[in-house]
MARTI-402294 format. One record per residue (C-alpha): x, y, z; residue in three letters. Coordinates in steps of 0.25 Angstrom, whole numbers, padded with zeros to 4 digits, always signed. Layout:
<atoms>
XYZALA...
</atoms>
This chain:
<atoms>
+0039-0081-0065MET+0028-0086-0055ALA+0023-0074-0044THR+0013-0071-0035GLN+0004-0060-0036THR-0006-0052-0026ILE-0019-0045-0034THR-0018-0029-0038ASP-0029-0028-0026ALA-0020-0035-0016GLU-0007-0026-0020HIS-0014-0015-0019SER-0014-0014-0004VAL+0000-0021-0001TRP+0009-0010+0005THR+0019-0003-0005GLU+0035-0006-0001ALA+0037+0008+0003GLY+0024+0009+0012GLU+0029-0005+0019ALA+0041+0001+0023LEU+0036+0014+0029ARG+0025+0007+0038THR+0036-0004+0043VAL+0047+0008+0043SER+0038+0015+0053GLU+0034+0003+0062ALA+0048-0003+0063ILE+0057+0008+0058GLY+0064+0014+0044ASP+0079+0004+0047SER+0071-0009+0048ARG+0059-0008+0038ALA+0064-0011+0025ASP+0073-0022+0030THR+0060-0029+0039SER+0051-0028+0026ILE+0060-0035+0016VAL+0065-0046+0026GLU+0049-0048+0028ARG+0048-0049+0012LEU+0060-0060+0010ARG+0054-0068+0021GLY+0040-0069+0017GLY+0032-0061+0025VAL+0028-0049+0018ILE+0024-0051+0004LYS+0027-0043-0006ALA+0020-0040-0020VAL+0025-0031-0030ALA+0014-0024-0041LYS+0025-0028-0053GLN+0035-0039-0055ALA+0045-0041-0067SER+0053-0051-0069PHE+0067-0050-0077GLU+0073-0063-0081LEU+0086-0064-0090ARG+0082-0049-0095GLY+0069-0053-0098LYS+0058-0046-0090VAL+0045-0052-0088GLN+0030-0043-0089PRO+0030-0039-0075PRO+0020-0046-0066SER+0011-0038-0055HIS+0008-0039-0040PHE+0019-0051-0038VAL+0023-0056-0023LEU+0036-0054-0022ILE+0043-0068-0017PRO+0051-0067-0003PRO+0063-0074-0011GLU+0063-0061-0019HIS+0065-0052-0007TRP+0076-0059-0003GLY+0084-0058-0016VAL+0080-0043-0017TRP+0089-0032-0011GLN+0087-0017-0012SER+0094-0010-0023ASP+0094+0002-0032SER+0085-0008-0041GLU+0074-0009-0029SER+0065+0002-0023ASP+0056-0008-0013LEU+0054+0004-0004TRP+0049+0014-0015GLY+0043+0010-0027ALA+0042-0004-0022GLY+0051-0011-0032ASP+0061-0021-0030ILE+0071-0029-0041ARG+0074-0044-0036VAL+0085-0053-0043TYR+0081-0068-0043VAL+0090-0079-0046GLU+0083-0088-0057VAL+0085-0103-0060MET+0078-0107-0072PRO+0080-0120-0075ASP+0092-0131-0072LEU+0098-0128-0087HIS+0098-0115-0085ILE+0105-0117-0070ALA+0114-0126-0076VAL+0119-0116-0086LEU+0121-0105-0080GLY+0113-0106-0065GLY+0102-0094-0061SER+0101-0079-0066TYR+0094-0069-0060SER+0079-0064-0062MET+0076-0050-0059ILE+0063-0046-0052VAL+0057-0033-0051ARG+0046-0030-0042TYR+0039-0018-0042PHE+0028-0010-0033GLY+0030-0019-0022ILE+0022-0020-0008ARG+0018-0028+0003PHE+0009-0035+0009ASP+0002-0024+0021PRO-0001-0035+0030ALA+0013-0040+0030GLU+0020-0025+0032ILE+0010-0023+0043GLU+0015-0034+0049ALA+0028-0029+0051MET+0023-0018+0060ILE+0025-0020+0075PRO+0014-0022+0084ARG+0016-0009+0092TRP+0016-0001+0079ALA+0003-0007+0073ARG-0005-0004+0086GLY-0008-0011+0100GLY+0005-0010+0105GLN+0016+0002+0109LEU+0027+0006+0103ALA+0042+0001+0107PRO+0047+0012+0117PRO+0055+0021+0110SER+0064+0035+0115ALA+0055+0042+0105ASP+0042+0038+0113ASN+0048+0042+0126ALA+0051+0054+0122GLU+0037+0057+0115GLN+0031+0051+0127THR+0039+0062+0137ILE+0037+0074+0126GLN+0023+0070+0127THR+0021+0071+0141ILE+0028+0084+0141ALA+0017+0090+0133ASP+0007+0087+0143GLY+0000+0078+0135ASP-0008+0068+0142PRO-0005+0057+0134GLU+0010+0055+0133PRO+0006+0039+0125GLU+0004+0047+0113THR+0016+0040+0106LEU+0013+0026+0112VAL-0001+0028+0107SER+0003+0032+0093ASP+0013+0020+0091ALA+0003+0010+0095ARG-0004+0013+0082LYS+0007+0011+0071GLY+0017+0018+0061PRO+0016+0033+0064PRO+0009+0040+0053VAL+0018+0050+0044SER+0020+0062+0046GLU+0015+0066+0032ALA+0004+0059+0035LEU+0001+0065+0047LEU+0002+0081+0041ARG-0007+0077+0031GLU-0018+0073+0040TRP-0014+0086+0048TYR-0019+0093+0035GLU-0032+0084+0036LEU-0034+0086+0051TYR-0032+0100+0052SER-0042+0105+0041LYS-0053+0097+0048ALA-0050+0100+0063TYR-0047+0115+0066ALA-0049+0123+0079GLY-0056+0116+0091PRO-0057+0104+0084ALA-0042+0101+0081ASP-0037+0094+0095THR-0024+0085+0097GLU-0035+0075+0102LYS-0042+0077+0087MET-0029+0077+0079ALA-0025+0066+0085LEU-0038+0059+0080ALA-0039+0062+0068SER-0025+0057+0066ALA-0025+0044+0071THR-0038+0042+0064GLY-0032+0046+0051MET-0020+0035+0052PHE-0025+0025+0060PRO-0014+0015+0059THR-0004+0025+0061LYS+0002+0031+0074SER-0001+0047+0075VAL+0008+0053+0083SER+0003+0066+0093ARG+0016+0073+0092SER+0013+0073+0076LYS+0000+0079+0077VAL+0003+0088+0087ARG+0014+0095+0078GLU+0004+0095+0067LEU-0006+0103+0074ARG+0004+0113+0079GLY+0009+0107+0094GLU-0006+0109+0100ARG-0008+0102+0113LYS-0017+0092+0114ARG-0032+0094+0113GLY-0030+0110+0110GLN-0038+0113+0098PRO-0030+0121+0087SER-0033+0136+0087ALA-0047+0140+0083LYS-0045+0144+0067VAL-0052+0158+0065GLU
</atoms>
């Protein structure tokens, strides 16, 4: 079976399926992310590649091929089931109807070929293109009740910069709490005493995650709810 392939070097920088799902989920919501990605795969908008592909025809399995581009038609017939783990291991199984030649067609019609794709990755540029402009930077986030509540609370705390949440939303998807905790462990070792101010902490966090948004409230929680600009207690 003729297949299109990419190089090992190209494959290494493509986005794993699970990572793509997390990226899109953070931008447009969990309930729509997987459906949106699959629909774009079926429409040929997103290119997908499998690290290995196996073709089984009438019980005979051909030697696996490597770095195979998955045609949109295969996504069109793919259905998520117990044999597939697209968002975990990046594996799927597809049943493709085959019509080998006229003689067999007259005798018995078509039959199915089983195609197994392993270690699927997506073109990163096409995943990035799914992220709304407001989530990638340069525009305000759509208004929401959460944004309004955060702004009111910030003003009540006496913070002269109530637009914090809007500023965060201009950059990109939020940093996960796990990554933010890892950053704080390093930050707290490097900045102690008077050097540890909210301004310094925010600058450090945004510098660590230049393509993500950093929540001021999350940074405050990690620093122990200190007021903006107030240094940490001096370490004896």
